[in-house]
Steps between C-alpha positions, in 0.01 A plus 500: 500500500699186424541443126604187310660593168518186285743504207591147399770569238608858572691537825554853630859396577586374150716705260307669220580512130495124434238301310258478795645781713318822426204716585320256730809457719533878528128539564488247782818630666388861502137435592613288796739766630258789451219312673735443794582872511126562537498279808383170351668160538583316178603145416607434141460138384716391207630167373833388641757507217811392694560239768725747680219749559358507853131432542432859612706813429452834671501732200421826681329610821159326507572322169585130478566291189379142538681265260245229426627149412321401179678291242879493460690768691643663191413772252233384254319693226161613620336302219619180673361576847131408482552129586652610832224738603312234696807457722534879516137536614536221757796674664323837500194345659707352782680831551171692508351260755814522713471878506132471596587271791746762620226761490655674197260433212531677166246771432531468122684310227638686199578252224737604223471305172254225419688214668518689829130567458429130448685418823313778682164355390594168661606675822177695519304176519636438848585848634230731353768766447387772255681494166632784283656404165741682270563306179803697371431333164193326363523165328260583218688820419834319512370224272369760256847652465722194537291224343674164498803648679291539814620219724217516756227238523155572358359447850640842586194652335260309727704585810497869411126488433448343845711773660308772322177345624605409855754762613352752739682778315718511188779752449550608138824684433365729228173569315593256221549226759155572644340498154661164421377347827145614422494413129699176503400358839158663566633683804274706724617862469375579850759260644793628292726777632765661279822540697816559293854386567748755626855610571700578811563873537806418711639276226423693180554874465684727255876543511719702265526323163872562455572391857304179441692441177829554673402243765426247224802592290289619206620768253359844569277598205414182308122459458408207725188285491424274796310170496476343845315194625456130438653367178211301356354524148171662600685805633565603139870578538546388140268783399721750684807369317319535169393852602862599561589353160221700334621815674836456330370382161210743455630805684877456505506534879713263707401410855618248757256252654578369847316179595496424874366164613559128478552194715849597616705813566700439184346497153543124467326357194496149647336613823264738318431357150290804406821705490634281220185554294506875553871528422446312176222743408720803572777343293264437206386865514856626499478667843679245716741774606207712626329243724652425840381216725577569866355199680289505815560776754387543860221737590742737671671604174206511259443870574840574345398332174168684480656838576796452266272430203340751264183294462352180639333271245275199559290351219357164612227322307287506813562619854257456793650808665872564453694640797810614311330795322390633838854464639638687199242776546596524868855564383373782271567311178271523196345165412407349165271206565280260308136601495392186688372397842613707794755700301223688320381611845833595659653680200303805388560535127645839416541600865727250678625330185354323200287191438574296188350183355678180602707335228533826305869597488439780250259678736749448783785645293291809418432565871864440591600758238252749644652476848851502358456829310279664768690459828291770671185299424664187635586682823144631532362146453735374769397769748131434431559128544666557835199701623260234375693219668499680835130582474371160393749215528683482834505167683383681813186607316453151356512351851242746634266413213551128558411536868167649392446204267586253777247664732233482230578131449475430872169685526356328192634148551219243492746254653514705820127545508450126460480261792856459632684173461535315829840510669532124465433490127701813431814372670491127431617314193617614160323701235221342301638304206552710188625418154770705330612475140771251413771568243458400138792409281466827307551711812134590545269338752164332517273404787190602681516775760223540757506856623232463762 
């Protein structure tokens, strides 16, 4: 089938580790490539972030990335993108109709994030293409955890409710995600499929720990803790720093924390302000010499960091899924993760690692001590994690499950069963007028959104 993957702010070609470069980018890139390996044709639609980017890029065999002009051709925070989604939807509609005229219509749309979903709802008015939605994060859950620091408009809640109601199928990334869709948005469980995120078996696999350390220039036997991912407050990296401090203060055990991520390949505090905050915290705890900020690294070398570490730690306040714990497990590393969201599903407490409460550095320090003084247990957790990752979390398996969801959406789509739009009306003129939120002076937005 021909699949339209819509991902307005997360390009599969963008570097990961920055403020808005993370799990969704990885998800879209790998889903697209694995679908193509299964014989499908995939176009990924994302907002154009540079004037030098061509309109269409061949990313892989049978995978194109369409850079959609919508707003200024520069990197913008995703919280600032909603006013440009009307333009985004207009361009997609024209592209969809052009493909139809060439006899190459899309069988299904897979929208990633609520703004892509909003655009997809506008497209469906004129193309009747079935819609599958993955939220990656839910506005009501985000607001619960971030409060006034959440920069998205309140209209996000209404858009997500419309997507829950009108999508032909919804993909939840873990049981908690499904429960939130049902309880917070009155979702229909019969239209929700749980399909996790994954890892690439070709990209992440175990290598000898000492060999990995030698490649990175790390000392041989120092106990190393790895934190890898986007450097934003909700990831709870401050909690990991406090946990390392508690390990030293309460148990007299030193350890070195390696933090990989940021908006540049150097740990530049001006480019990544979160580094300055975290360094100040480490300094105030007296462990500045034990916390090392690496900067962003390419996907090709991340395996070395996982394999060189004694334990991977991630303790976010909330996490819709969390790909990094799965990557660490694939590299046979024990994982200590916050007992939230998808992490409580991927990490099996006491078998592949430990689950701890978020914002509890004392509990984290106790679990770090356990793995430090029981290396055989840590190795057993890593081996069990590797088996679990291979059994349940490969991108190849994710793609196969998504194909089943797409076929269900196509079969169930009321849009396809409805009377088809005439060729003249489907291919003439612009989209129906829609209203999108406009910026307020405080960085939030107001405005009425009509989702149907």
